[in-house]
N, C-alpha and C positions, 0 to 999 in steps of 0.2 A: 574762806569763810570770814576771816578777820577783815579783809578788804570790804566785803559786803556789809559787815557790821559797822565798819568805820564810816561808810558813806550813808548809812541809815536804811539800807535795803532790807536787812534782816528784821529790824524793828517795824518797818512798813509791812512786811509779810506777816508778822505776828498780829498786827492790827487788821490787815486785809488778807486772810488766808487764800483767797482766790488768786492772788498774785503768784502763788507757788507754781501754778500751771505753766508760767512762762519759763521756768527753769527745769521742768520735767520733760523727759523724752516723750514724744508723741506715740501713742499706742496704735494710731490709725495707720493701716498699711497703705503703701503707695501702690496705686493701681494705674493701668493704662489710661482709663478715662480721666483720672485726676491729672496725670501728666499732660494728656492731650489738651485739657482745658487750660492749662498754664501756658501752652505754646501758642504764640500768635505769629503766624507766618506773614511776611510782607512780600507779596508777589508783585511782579512787573505788570504792565498793562495787560488786561485780559485779551485773549485770542492772539497774543504775540508769540513768536517762536521761543523767545526767552522764557515767557510764562509757562509754556508747555514743558520746557526743560526743568524749570523750577518745580513744577507739579510732579514731574517724574522723580526727581531727587527727593522731594518731600514724601512721596509715596513710599520710596525705598526706606527712608528714615522711619516712617510710621510702621512699616512691616517689621523692621528691626526691633522697634520698641515693643511690638506685639510679641515677638519671639522672646524678648527679655522678660516681659511680664508673664509669659506662659512657662518660664523656667527652661526654655530650650537653649539658652546661653548660660550654661551652668555657673560660670564664675562672675558674670555681670548681673547686677540688679538695677532696677529703676532708680535706686538711690545713687548708684554710680553715675548714671546719666544725669540725674538732677544735680549732683555735686559738680559735674563737668561744667554745667551752665551757671550754677549759682554759688557753689562752694558749700552748700548744705545738702546732706543726704536725705533730709526729710523736709516736709513743708512745715515751717514754723507755726507755733500755736496762733500767733497773731497774723499769719499769712505773709506772703511776700509783698513788698511795697508796690510791685507791678508784675505784669506777666513776663514770661521769658520770650524775648523777641527772636524770631528766626529770620535771618536775612540770607541772601544768596549772592555769591560773587563768582566771577569766572575763575576757573582753576588755571593757574599759569604753570606751577611746578608740582603741585600736590592736590589730591582730591580729599585730603583729610579735613574734617570740620575743625573750626577753631571756635573759641568762646572767650568771652570777657565776663568774669564773675561779678565785677563791680557794677556793670550796667545790665547784667543778666541777659546777655545776648549771645546767641549761637549763630555761627555763619556756616552754612552748608555750601559746598562747591558744586558748580555746574560746569560741564566741559566747555572750554572755549571753542569758537568756531573752527572746524576742521579737526578737532580732537575727538577721538572715538570715545563713546560712553564706556565706562568701566563695566566689567561683568556684573550681572545681577547680584551675585553674592559678595561683591567686594565690600559693601558697607558692613556686612556681617563679619567678615574677616578683620577689616581695619577697625571697626567700631569696638569689637571685643578687646583688641589690644589697646586702643586709644582710651577707652573709659576705665581701664584697669591700671593705667600708668599713673602713679601717684603725683608726679610733677613733671611737666614737660615745658621747656622754654627753648626758644630759638633766638640766638643772637644774630641779628640781621646786619648790623654795622656797629662800630664803636659807640658805646654808651646808649645804644638803642636796643632794648630787649622787648620782644613781643611775647607775652605770656599766653600760651594756649589755654591753660587752665590752672587754677590754684591748687595747692597741695591738699590732698584729701586727708 
């Protein structure tokens, strides 16, 4: 509080009480339609085989989000999924600066999705040519584990760290 007073935020909120909403937790619940509106998928050229694979994986992801929203994934919430992509468990009062971009890449060693919270981008994996599609429920199993892990990083080579998502 003393830091906010020192830079004049407290005094500004006393003059303009509506600014307090920026610092309050949102009471609005996160719903499937709200999350779906935030997600903007970038598909390959229509009618291509790659686009069909991307649509299949995207469909699995949406099915998983519906299960989460319905409470069928007891330990995972839509807030966990949102935090995986953005670092925030709820939509801020002033909204996000942009939508969450969903991209697709070929899976070389793992089908686990990755995310960059800085640019609010999530990357879903599609099986490479000749690689068998994972079972239908694989996203459910992996997603539950993935979205609940508070911090996950993979050191690819010396001094190069790829962060899958920020600490919740």
